[in-house]
C-alpha positions, 0 to 999 in steps of 0.5 A, a space after each residue: 433219765 436225768 440227762 433228759 431233766 437237764 434238756 429241759 433246762 435249755 442249757 445243754 444239748 440232750 446227752 444219750 436221748 433217742 438218738 444222736 444229734 445228727 444223723 437222723 433218728 439213730 445209727 441203723 437198726 433198732 434200739 442200742 444192745 440192752 433193751 429200750 434206753 440205758 442196759 437193764 432193760 426196765 429197770 436195775 438189777 434188784 428190781 422186777 427187770 431182767 437185763 436185755 429180755 422180756 422173760 419172767 420178770 427178776 425178783 429177789 429170792 431170799 428163800 425158796 422162791 422168787 419173790 413175785 407171782 409164782 408157775 406151778 411149776 415153781 411152786 412145785 420146785 419151791 415146796 420140793 426145795 423147802 425140804 431140803 431147806 429146812 428138812 430138821 424140821 419139816 421130816 423130823 415132825 413128818 416122821 414122828 406123825 408117820 411112825 405113830 400112825 403105821 406103828 398103831 395101824 400096824 399092831 391093830 392089823 395083827 391083831 385082826 388077822 395075825 395067827 396069835 389071837 385072831 379077832 374071829 376064828 372057827 369054832 369047833 361046829 363050824 359057826 364063826 366066834 368071836 375073841 372078845 379080848 382081843 375084840 375090844 383091845 382092837 376097837 381100843 387101838 382103832 379109837 387111839 389109832 384116830 385120835 392119834 391121825 386127827 391130832 398128829 396130823 392137825 399139829 404136823 399142818 401147823 408146824 409145815 405151814 409155818 415152816 415153809 411160810 418161814 421158808 419162803 423169806 429165806 428163814 430155818 423155822 426151829 421144830 421148838 419154836 414152829 411147836 409153839 406157835 402151833 399149840 397157840 393155834 391149836 384150837 382154831 385150826 382143828 376148828 377149821 379142818 373139822 368144819 372143813 370136813 362137816 362142810 364138805 363131806 356132810 354137806 355131800 351125803 346129805 345132797 347125794 341123801 337128797 337125790 337117792 330120795 329124789 330119784 325113789 319118789 319119783 321112780 316109786 310115785 309117777 312110776 318113772 323108772 328111768 326118769 326118777 334114776 336120770 334125775 338122781 344121777 344128774 343132781 348126785 354128779 351136780 353136788 359131787 361138782 360143787 363138793 370139789 368147787 367146795 373144796 377148791 376155794 376152801 384149800 387155803 383155810 389152813 395157811 390164812 389160820 395159822 398166817 393170819 391168826 384168824 378164826 376158822 370161819 373166817 378162815 373159810 371166807 378169807 380162802 373163798 375170796 382169794 381162790 375165786 378168781 382163781 379156781 381152776 388153777 388152784 385146782 391144777 396145781 392140787 391135782 397135779 400135786 396129788 398126782 406127785 404125792 401119789 405116784 411117790 406114794 405108790 414107788 416107795 411102798 412097793 418093794 416093801 409091800 412085795 417084801 412083806 408079802 413074800 415074808 408071809 407066805 414063806 414063813 407062814 403055812 396059813 393066810 395070816 399075816 406075819 408080824 415082819 409083814 407088818 413090819 416091813 409095810 409099816 416101814 414103806 408106809 413110814 418112809 412114803 408119809 416122811 417124803 410125801 406129806 411136806 410136799 402137799 402141805 408146802 405145794 399149800 401154802 405156795 399157792 396162799 403166797 401166791 395168791 397174795 402176791 396177785 391179789 395184794 400186792 404181797 410181793 412188794 411187801 416181802 420184797 420190801 422186808 427181805 431187802 431191809 433184813 427184816 424176819 418176815 411179813 409184819 401184820 396181818 395180810 391184806 391190812 398193809 400193815 408194816 408193824 407188829 402187835 405191839 407197834 414195832 417195825 419187824 426186828 430180824 431175828 423175829 420168826 417170820 410171819 407175824 401173829 397177832 397173839 406174839 406180836 411177833 416174838 413166835 412164842 404163839 401163845 393161845 389167841 382168846 379171840 381166835 375161836 
């Protein structure tokens, strides 16, 4: 305190130090109201101190979360708040992908099960026959659905990641700017998602195949059927557990590749290192988010599914689905996907931000950026840099998390070194 520094000169007695000059160590009771020393706790408002208490430390909140390590509840609240904070970008992008996927799925279902041109029909002899034209059309629609789902959800993942990342700093990313940046990061993002699928599902399938093969070999070669089954089950469980651990460790690869401009393999490695000492916490947050999303999906879809079933039974005398029933089911799927997909994406982004603040002190950098009025975090996370790729400090009006390929300008051109 300034009084203490004055007393060090020996000229004046300390004023307001550990107690008054007379009367022992102070007035009856323990410290005066307001905590230790002067009112305001460990710091003045605007820092980590909260006046007069030991609760969670105070931190600036320019956007959807306070800039300090978060609890799981705060992450979920931040994900909900991000949707309310920027509904135009988040919900429009989510709805566009949901409409494309659900409409095409409903059309393919109608062609397969509808009464007009069923793909499989019974001939006069009782043997099933295939409608070749419908079969070809359904195959084409199936390929289109897979393609639209992969491409649409890849783009949606990038857009939502950028938008929630900006919302952390209190900035509203427009749909156009989010699309331009995502377009520039599309191939690294797609590569990351494909590697995730290959490593997780491919590795799990290979492990299960080895488990089944080992069990069969033991049962057939050593004539120990029970022991072979036991070995197969144990190996299968071990492979599944390892796949779950790998999924949790790699769950933050998408925010890394989008917000740090990393290559696919590098993003997987960085995600693994970030989550390494917080696997249980990340797993619990993801499970809770998936549970909320699943329940919300079921609640939203239920009335549309019921109405679709009722319309099918009331409008058709056969077991074929009706066009009205499929349309109602598609509407329910569109609403459910539009409202729940951003929630899960938001939780993943906020988990990433939380671990950066816990592991690398990113909360201090973000607080400085928020206090200075800068648009966002300049420099790749973890580098400690406060300048963008052009060597200039982050300026207000820039879109936020600086990316190496655009120097923080938000145009998001392709990065030739990102693959």
